[in-house]
FITIZA-292208 format. One line per 3 residues: number of its first residue (from 1); their letters; for each residue z, y, x of C-alpha. Coordinates in nm, 3 decimals, m for minus. Layout:
# residues N
NUM) a) Z:Y:X ~ ...
//
This chain:
# residues 273
1) mav) 9.595:9.535:10.362 ~ 9.944:9.629:10.420 ~ 10.065:9.828:10.755
4) tas) 10.160:9.521:10.965 ~ 10.379:9.564:11.281 ~ 10.227:9.430:11.537
7) gvf) 10.556:9.271:11.659 ~ 10.524:9.057:11.377 ~ 10.257:8.869:11.583
10) rrt) 10.417:8.890:11.919 ~ 10.292:8.570:12.150 ~ 10.516:8.305:12.253
13) aie) 10.553:8.147:12.562 ~ 10.287:7.914:12.514 ~ 10.051:8.153:12.371
16) rad) 10.103:8.377:12.694 ~ 10.057:8.114:12.895 ~ 9.784:7.906:12.743
19) qrv) 9.482:8.148:12.648 ~ 9.291:7.907:12.426 ~ 9.614:7.872:12.202
22) swe) 9.594:8.230:12.190 ~ 9.263:8.261:12.101 ~ 9.307:7.985:11.806
25) rtd) 9.550:8.217:11.614 ~ 9.467:8.371:11.332 ~ 9.225:8.697:11.381
28) qaf) 9.490:8.945:11.252 ~ 9.742:8.760:11.489 ~ 9.489:8.771:11.772
31) fss) 9.409:9.129:11.727 ~ 9.765:9.228:11.661 ~ 9.905:9.080:11.972
34) gac) 9.732:9.058:12.273 ~ 9.381:9.189:12.203 ~ 9.466:9.499:11.968
37) hvl) 9.270:9.695:12.278 ~ 8.953:9.465:12.241 ~ 8.959:9.566:11.893
40) awt) 9.024:9.940:11.908 ~ 8.750:9.976:12.155 ~ 8.508:9.786:11.926
43) crd) 8.595:9.967:11.652 ~ 8.488:10.323:11.827 ~ 8.180:10.173:11.930
46) fyp) 8.100:10.023:11.567 ~ 8.082:10.352:11.437 ~ 7.937:10.589:11.727
49) dkg) 7.847:10.877:11.448 ~ 8.172:10.886:11.342 ~ 8.367:11.089:11.638
52) ial) 8.636:10.789:11.661 ~ 8.915:10.821:11.929 ~ 9.147:10.544:12.122
55) aam) 9.543:10.603:12.089 ~ 9.817:10.413:12.273 ~ 10.168:10.375:12.116
58) ylg) 10.458:10.391:12.345 ~ 10.799:10.307:12.200 ~ 11.130:10.397:12.372
61) dye) 11.110:10.373:12.755 ~ 10.864:10.130:12.820 ~ 10.619:10.216:13.052
64) hpl) 10.310:10.055:12.886 ~ 10.153:10.082:12.542 ~ 10.341:9.868:12.274
67) hty) 10.030:9.910:12.085 ~ 9.650:10.025:12.106 ~ 9.438:10.166:11.807
70) arw) 9.125:10.324:11.697 ~ 9.226:10.682:11.538 ~ 8.969:10.884:11.314
73) gtw) 9.131:11.243:11.184 ~ 9.472:11.131:10.981 ~ 9.351:10.770:10.992
76) afd) 9.401:10.461:11.212 ~ 9.266:10.114:11.217 ~ 9.383:9.817:11.388
79) asg) 9.452:9.439:11.271 ~ 9.562:9.566:10.967 ~ 9.261:9.765:10.869
82) wnl) 9.249:10.157:10.779 ~ 9.568:10.298:10.730 ~ 9.743:10.623:10.754
85) ese) 9.831:10.651:11.099 ~ 10.174:10.804:11.023 ~ 10.243:10.496:10.846
88) llq) 10.119:10.298:11.115 ~ 10.358:10.453:11.358 ~ 10.669:10.446:11.125
91) vns) 10.629:10.095:11.062 ~ 10.598:9.983:11.450 ~ 10.936:10.191:11.521
94) dfe) 11.088:10.060:11.227 ~ 11.019:9.696:11.295 ~ 11.136:9.745:11.705
97) glp) 11.420:9.973:11.599 ~ 11.309:10.197:11.875 ~ 11.124:10.585:11.791
100) vrq) 10.808:10.660:11.908 ~ 10.828:10.858:12.244 ~ 10.458:10.900:12.290
103) vet) 10.107:10.901:12.124 ~ 9.866:10.916:12.396 ~ 9.469:11.004:12.359
106) irt) 9.299:10.717:12.585 ~ 9.035:10.918:12.782 ~ 8.949:10.603:13.053
109) dlr) 8.715:10.359:12.984 ~ 8.819:10.012:12.859 ~ 8.847:9.817:13.237
112) efc) 9.025:10.109:13.354 ~ 9.297:10.087:13.055 ~ 9.307:9.705:13.126
115) eeh) 9.357:9.763:13.518 ~ 9.647:10.030:13.452 ~ 9.839:9.882:13.162
118) vhr) 9.800:9.492:13.269 ~ 9.574:9.413:12.977 ~ 9.310:9.175:12.979
121) qph) 8.957:9.242:12.991 ~ 8.711:9.074:12.714 ~ 8.577:8.885:12.991
124) qyw) 8.967:8.730:13.096 ~ 9.040:8.542:12.787 ~ 8.957:8.177:12.683
127) adp) 8.586:8.302:12.493 ~ 8.473:8.701:12.510 ~ 8.642:8.818:12.191
130) ter) 8.385:9.138:12.164 ~ 8.168:8.949:11.898 ~ 8.492:8.852:11.721
133) ara) 8.626:9.198:11.692 ~ 8.296:9.341:11.531 ~ 8.336:9.079:11.270
136) yvg) 8.656:9.164:11.211 ~ 8.587:9.549:11.227 ~ 8.298:9.504:10.966
139) ryd) 8.525:9.342:10.677 ~ 8.697:9.699:10.610 ~ 8.497:9.995:10.514
142) ppg) 8.581:10.296:10.669 ~ 8.807:10.586:10.493 ~ 8.575:10.817:10.289
145) srr) 8.299:10.521:10.188 ~ 8.273:10.438:9.800 ~ 8.345:10.109:9.868
148) far) 8.730:10.150:10.052 ~ 8.737:10.382:9.730 ~ 8.733:10.129:9.508
151) sgd) 8.864:9.843:9.707 ~ 9.223:9.849:9.603 ~ 9.353:9.934:9.963
154) yev) 9.463:10.275:9.802 ~ 9.326:10.460:9.567 ~ 9.365:10.162:9.295
157) asg) 9.601:9.922:9.417 ~ 9.869:10.083:9.590 ~ 9.823:10.469:9.518
160) ciq) 9.932:10.504:9.878 ~ 9.767:10.877:9.933 ~ 9.882:10.982:9.581
163) rqa) 10.205:10.865:9.625 ~ 10.245:11.074:9.936 ~ 10.078:11.368:9.775
166) kra) 10.266:11.348:9.393 ~ 10.622:11.179:9.523 ~ 10.750:11.528:9.510
169) eht) 10.635:11.592:9.174 ~ 10.652:11.257:9.016 ~ 10.955:11.187:8.794
172) srf) 10.991:10.950:8.479 ~ 10.707:11.131:8.303 ~ 10.403:10.923:8.304
175) aps) 10.110:11.187:8.408 ~ 9.797:10.987:8.346 ~ 9.517:11.054:8.579
178) ave) 9.290:10.705:8.561 ~ 9.108:10.603:8.866 ~ 9.031:10.234:8.732
181) mhd) 9.014:10.120:8.410 ~ 8.938:9.785:8.205 ~ 8.936:9.649:7.856
184) vdg) 8.906:9.275:7.801 ~ 8.993:9.099:7.503 ~ 9.185:9.397:7.363
187) lee) 9.388:9.455:7.661 ~ 9.349:9.785:7.819 ~ 9.476:9.845:8.207
190) tvd) 9.493:10.197:8.331 ~ 9.596:10.251:8.698 ~ 9.717:10.596:8.718
193) avg) 9.702:10.820:9.047 ~ 10.019:10.686:9.185 ~ 9.968:10.312:9.142
196) hah) 10.102:10.231:8.836 ~ 9.912:9.974:8.625 ~ 9.949:10.037:8.232
199) ivr) 9.833:9.709:8.024 ~ 9.799:9.861:7.695 ~ 9.706:9.661:7.358
202) rpr) 9.480:9.880:7.141 ~ 9.490:9.784:6.772 ~ 9.197:9.769:6.551
205) stg) 9.250:10.085:6.422 ~ 9.158:10.394:6.593 ~ 9.403:10.585:6.801
208) ttp) 9.338:10.690:7.161 ~ 9.687:10.872:7.252 ~ 9.849:10.677:7.499
211) vtp) 10.230:10.616:7.487 ~ 10.458:10.689:7.723 ~ 10.633:10.398:7.893
214) ttg) 10.936:10.366:8.071 ~ 10.901:10.360:8.444 ~ 10.993:10.079:8.646
217) dts) 10.888:9.726:8.665 ~ 10.994:9.519:8.355 ~ 10.817:9.229:8.193
220) qps) 10.909:9.338:7.851 ~ 10.728:9.551:7.608 ~ 10.771:9.918:7.686
223) gva) 10.703:10.256:7.532 ~ 10.648:10.106:7.203 ~ 10.460:10.382:6.933
226) sda) 10.599:10.429:6.633 ~ 10.247:10.500:6.483 ~ 10.059:10.196:6.429
229) ktp) 9.786:10.361:6.510 ~ 9.885:10.451:6.851 ~ 9.816:10.199:7.141
232) vcv) 10.117:9.976:7.266 ~ 10.175:9.951:7.606 ~ 10.292:9.543:7.677
235) rfr) 10.330:9.554:8.051 ~ 10.388:9.836:8.319 ~ 10.478:9.784:8.656
238) clc) 10.362:9.909:9.001 ~ 10.100:9.755:9.198 ~ 10.103:9.718:9.579
241) rse) 9.859:9.670:9.896 ~ 9.933:9.282:9.904 ~ 9.823:9.278:9.520
244) pts) 9.509:9.436:9.527 ~ 9.361:9.223:9.227 ~ 9.351:9.379:8.874
247) air) 9.620:9.304:8.658 ~ 9.414:9.283:8.395 ~ 9.232:9.013:8.487
250) raa) 9.492:8.796:8.550 ~ 9.659:8.908:8.211 ~ 9.333:8.837:8.039
253) asv) 9.365:8.478:8.198 ~ 9.742:8.441:8.063 ~ 9.726:8.289:7.730
256) sll) 10.093:8.354:7.678 ~ 10.057:8.745:7.767 ~ 9.771:8.742:7.520
259) ras) 9.997:8.598:7.257 ~ 10.251:8.797:7.341 ~ 10.055:9.124:7.320
262) dqv) 9.900:8.989:6.970 ~ 10.293:8.945:6.843 ~ 10.352:9.278:6.941
265) grd) 10.060:9.432:6.709 ~ 10.186:9.224:6.449 ~ 10.535:9.341:6.455
268) rdp) 10.430:9.696:6.494 ~ 10.106:9.720:6.277 ~ 10.170:9.692:5.877
271) att) 9.785:9.632:5.841 ~ 9.851:9.314:6.048 ~ 10.128:9.158:5.824
//
């Protein structure tokens, strides 16, 4: 899930005044604004063997923290799931238009924290949100797990980790480093290490050398090979975390794309004419 600033879900006046109205918001809204501290404590308790810490984010000159989250190394967990802590801080700072003044490691228990910062304790909500928070934490696999690596949140869909590591060296050249590949009805998708999806039509004849596509998002065929035996790139675009579904599955379901790829093959492969 993409990192979303907690302020996006800031409670309205009625949601602050009526606990039932606040409770009936979506899980992401509820745990983004109003119960983020409950979610953070629940996350730590959910993984007792991981050494997860708790952090409070202070912006500008505000006395109380804007947002509370769980921290594990360079990772942070809040209502947006697991994301890099640096991204979480930046997104919230950008949304509020204020610098991050301090990130405090919380060393008190939940009751003391709530009393100090005027936050509700679990029993003060319309209903105890602890079990709701446990169910929410359980939806997201922690960093380092196999399911996290294949979930599409980073390594496959957005390439967030790789983008940060590769940004300085990645230029218009396509450096293939596939982390996921599919082959459906003659269309093959390779998602490289920087989060680019390359959908390639493999001709019937042999040929395994990828075509160097143009960079950027385009709906037109790119990187067409002069050799008929070379695969033809019929789609090239960047994936993002809001689109974790594999592009090839959507492509395979699209008759128009399949027909377009076949036409490209006929135009470029003399054997089919």
